[in-house]
N, C-alpha and C positions, 0 to 999 in steps of 0.2 A: 537451508541449503539454497545457494544462489547459482543460477546458470546464466552465463553471458553469451552474447551473440558475436558475430564476426567483427562488429564495431567496438567490442569491449563493454557494451552496455548490458545492464541486467535485463534478461529476457524472461526469467521465471524465478520465483521464490517459493519455497515450501517451508512452513514453520508450524510449530505447535504453540499457540498462544498461552500465556500464563498471566495470572493476575498479579503482576509485579511491575511497578513503575521504575523506569530507568531515566536518569536525568537527561535533559536535552542540552544541546550546545549550539554554537553559532553556525555550524555547517548548514543548517536548514536555510538560512538566508542566502548563502552562496549558491546552493542548489536551485533555489527559486529563481535566481537571476540568470540561470542557464536556459530558462524557458521564455514564455511570452511576458509582456508587461503586466498581464493580469494573473500571473502565476505566483505561487509560494512554494517553498520547499516542504514537501509532505512525506510522511513515513509510509513505507509499505506495511510494516508491522508497527503499530502504534507503540509509543514508549510505555503507555499504560498496560500493554499486553506483552512486555518483555522485549520490545524492539530497541535496537541500538541507534545511535546517531552516526554510525559510519556511512560512508558514501554509498555503499551497496544497499542500504535500507532507506535511501532518500531519492525522490524524483520530483522534477518540476510538475506541479499540477495546478490546474485552474483553481483560484481561490474559492470560488463558489462551489465547485465540485468537492474540494477538500472539506468544506464546512457543511455540505448537504448530503449528496449521494454517498460518498465514501464514508462520511461520518456516521450515517445511518447504519451502514454495514458494520463499522467498528463498534457502534453501540450495541448492535445485536450480539456480536461476539462477547463484548464486555459484560453484558447482562447475563448471558449464558454462563460465563465463568463465575460471576458473582452468585448465581443460583446453584452452583455446584455441578452444572452439567459437564459432560465429557465433550471437549471441543478439540477438533483437529483430526487430521492435519488441515491446514489452510494452504492453498496454492494460488498464487497470483501470477498471471501470464500477461505480458505486455505485448501490444501490437503497435508497430511503427512502420510508416511508409519509408522512412530513411533509417536504416540500422544504426548509423553513427550518431544520431541525435539523442540527447539526454531525455527529451520530452516524448513520452509515448502518446500516440493518438487515442488509444483506448486500452482497456484492460479487462480481463476476465478473471473472476474470483470463484474458486470452487472450495467448499469447506464442508465439514461434517460436524453436526451437533447431535450427540446421543445416537449415533449410528445413522442418522438421516442426512442424505446429501443435499446440498444447496448449490446453486450456481447463479451468479450475477454478472452482468456485463455493463460496463461503464464507458462512456466517452469522456475524454479528458477536456471537458468544456463546461461552460456555464449550464447548470441543470443536469450535467453528467448523465 
């Protein structure tokens, strides 16, 4: 489920991850170009967890953040799914100083694994 803000940008996403890979497409590159020169287009819900490549599931994110902090979170979810754990729901909330910008400044992720709640906060920057 996607919620948008007054600027039409995704503000919050809630999903239940699955161990099912969805093919990627070229929209990732276009979304990455909407951010800073150090950004890439990254998924909110990874393709390897059932996420799609539509615009609502992509956002400009710092390349290092995408490959470090956010990737560690995704790996935790992916490992839990592979272990047969019950995962979900996962909620991702974006924080922006300017609602109309595609690039969030930060995001908060809340998720449940086997009934236990977790919460992580990330800055959309190197080292996230």
